[in-house]
N, C-alpha and C positions, 0 to 999 in steps of 0.2 A: 671031473673038469673037460671044459668045451673040445675036442681035436679043432684043427686049420679045415679038418672034413666034415666035419658037423656043423660050423659055424657056416658054411658055406656048400651043405645038401639042400636044392630046394625044392621044391614041388610046385611042379606046373598044375595050379587050384581051374586056369578056362588061358583060353589065347592073353598075351601078352600079364598074367598073369598067375605068381608068385608065391611059398606061404613057404614058414620053417615052424619050426614045434622049439614050444622054451627047452631051456639050455640049462644045467645047473647051473650056479654060481656062488661065490662069496658077495656078489655086489649091489647091494641093493637096486641100481637102477641100471642098464643093460650099457655093455661096454661102447664106445662110440665109437671103436673099431668097427666093432662087431656092423655096427649099423653100414657105415664106409664098407665096409667087403664086401658085407648082404648085398647094397644099391648095385658096387659095379659086375659080382656079378650074376645080378638079373638083367642089368639090363648087355652083358655080355649073348643071355641066353638069348638076343632077340639081335645079334650085331648084322648084319651085309660078312659073307665067308668071304677070307685074309686081310678082313679090317680087322684094328689090332686101338686097343685102351690107348690117350693120349694123353687123354686132360676131365678129373672129374669136380667138381664144385659144390657145394653142397652144407644144409639149413640144418639146424638142431634145432627141433622148435618144440617140444619136446621129450619131457624122459619118459626115455622106455620102460616099459616090465619084464622082469628075464622069466616072468612065471606064465606067460602071458604068448598067447600064440601072434607070429607075426604075418600082413601081406603084404610084397608089392606089385604095385603096379606101375606099365613099365608104358608109356608113351612113345610111338615115334617120331620125335618131335620132323625130322629133315633126310631124307640122304643122293646125296648126289657118286661122280666117281671118286669122287676122291674122299669124303668125308661122308658121316654119320650123328643123327643126337640123336642122343635117348631122354628122354629122361623119368626120374621112376620115385615113385610116391612110398612109400616107410608106412603101414596104418598096423594097429595095435586096434581096438575093434573098436573101426571108426575113426577114428583117430590120430592126426596126420603127425607122426615123430620126429621124421625124417626127410628130408625134400635134398634134390640129386640132380643131373647134368652132369653126362656122362657123351663127351664123345671122343670118336674114332678114326683114323686115316688109315686111307691102303699107306703102305710099306713101299718111303720113295726115297732116289739116293738127293745127297744133299751133298753143300760144303758144312764143315763139320768145329765147331773151337765149343772148349769147356771152362767155367772155376777148376783152378789146381785145385786136390784134395790135400787136408793140415797135414802136416805132419804127428804121427802119432802112433804109439805103440804099436806091434802084430797085435796079437788078437793072443796070441798064444804065449806074449810077456809078460809074465804076472805082476815087474815093479814096475809096469806101466801104468795097474788101477787100481780103485778105490772103491770099498765097497759102495753098495747106493741105499742109497736113506731106508730105517729101517723096516719102513711100511711099501716100501717098494719088493724088499728082499722080502718081507713075507709075500708082497701078492705073488710074484713071481716062482716064487716055492706052491702055492697053493692054488693057487690060481691059472700064473699061465707057464703051469712045466711045463711043457711042452718050447718054450723058447729059452735061446743063452745071452743073452745082459753081463757087457763087460764095460763098464764105466770105467773114459778112462778121468786118471785124476786129474783133476785143473787147479790151477793157481787158482783163493778166493778172493787178490783185488789186481789191478791196476791201475796204476796213477789214484792207489788211495779209492779205483769205484769199485764197488765189488760186480764182481762179470755174472751179466746173464747170458753164460754160456751151456754145454754140458754138447757131451761128444758118448756115445754108447758101440761100441762095435754087438751086432743083431746076427740070429738071424734062429734055425728054425732045426730043430736039434738030430730032429731023422731025416733023411735021403725023402723029399718029395716024388712023385710022377712029372718027365719032365714036358712040364704042357705049360706054355705062356700065363693063360688066361689065373690057371690058379697058381703062379707065383707071383703074375700085379691083385688079386684079390687078399691073396697076402697079405701083401705090404700095403695093401688099403689097410689093412687091420694093423696091422704091424705104427702104419704113423704117425694112428692116434695114441700110443702107450705112452710115453716121457716127454711127450712135448710141448703143453700147454705150461708142464711147472718150469719147462726155461724161465715163465716172464715172472714165477716170482723168485726166483732167485737171489737179485741182488738185495734182496723187504730182507726186516730180522727178524720179521718172524710167518710160518707159514697164515695162507687165506681163509680164515673158519668154508669160507665158500670157493671153490670152480666147480666149473662147471661151458663147456663147448659151446660153443656158436653157431661154429661154419669153419670146413676142411675143406681145405683147394691143398687139390693130387693135380704135380705131370708127369707124369712118367716118360721117359729123356729115350732109355735106351734098358737092353734086353739087359737081364738079369733071373736071375734065383735068389729065393728067402731059406734057403737050404748051405748055402755057403753066406760065408762071411762078410754080413755090409756094414761101414759104420755110417751111423746116425750123425749129422754136424749143426745144430739142435740152439741158435739164437734167439733174442728178443731188442725188438730194436724199443719197444715202448710199453709202459703200461699205463695207464691211466684211467678214469671217472668210470672207473669200476669194471675196465675190460685191460683184459693185457693176450698184444699179442706177438704171434709165435713164432718163427720159421724154421725148417731141418731142409739140409740137403742131405740125401744118400747115396755114400760112392761105396763099388766096389773094392775088393782085397786089391784089383787092377786097375783099382786110382780114375774109375773109368767114370766121369756123374749121372747114377741112372734113374734119380728121381730129385724130384722139387716139391714140400710141401710147405704151405702157410696159413695157420689158422687162429682163430679168436677168438677171447675166453672173458667165463665170466667170472673175476676175482673180486672178492669182496673179504675186505679186511675190519676187525672194529674201530667203529670210532678211534677211543681212547687212542687205538695204532695208529689208525689209517694219519689220524691229526699229525704224532710224533715219525714220521716215517721220515728217515735223510731224506735234502736234499741229492738230485744224482741228476741236476737236469744239464745243459751242457754251458748253461748261463756261466753257471758256477765250479763247471769242472772243466771247462771246455768239450768241444765235440770228440768223438771215438770212431775209432772205423772197429 
């Protein structure tokens, strides 16, 4: 299965043009996190010296095919004294599969605040965790053996309403090089792994079709993906065949290091969709 180094290795094809080779996978379509991580890696190759990425906004336009080579073209949209912006177009056989804008900034000093980290068990506390769904357990063992995930136990319901929240401790099992760009791309890769599933949790059965539509990532503070990171994920809404999910990454010291938001396509069979329980605020009251 692909190692993180293999996923993020880009061959320079021409000025601001990069390529990747097919990677072995069990998945029918290219993993979305791979497209996000590679787009960030391509943008980083063209970024001004001493600037760091702080945001990425991307759209999944077509399903990627793991058996095909990929090309990533970078457009330099603008550079200023403080910021720089790049646009990355990912193609396979001249068909665009992913498009992303990446913004970079010179590091500045400023006033600081953040959300508090949720109270959860330490990743070494075996009593605080539960087994992930069997499909995810199988994929983690076969597709992502280099990554360690531990699913925090959760209450199934709050005031009778199914919760759309999941929390995982995550890390790369083996130590990685001291390269902030590598860790940024690693988190971009990891951020797509469990997020959309959160939007399916309030519903009685999994959807027949699920696919990421977009991906938005904000990098807030330095971090390492070979240290434990808590991925706190919620879904404020699903409807109209789409689900919205949001996530926050905290390091073990409680620092909020990244925020993610994603909307995905979620389709249930019509007979099941028409009989889903009503969990609207008008019936059960608003929740926070």
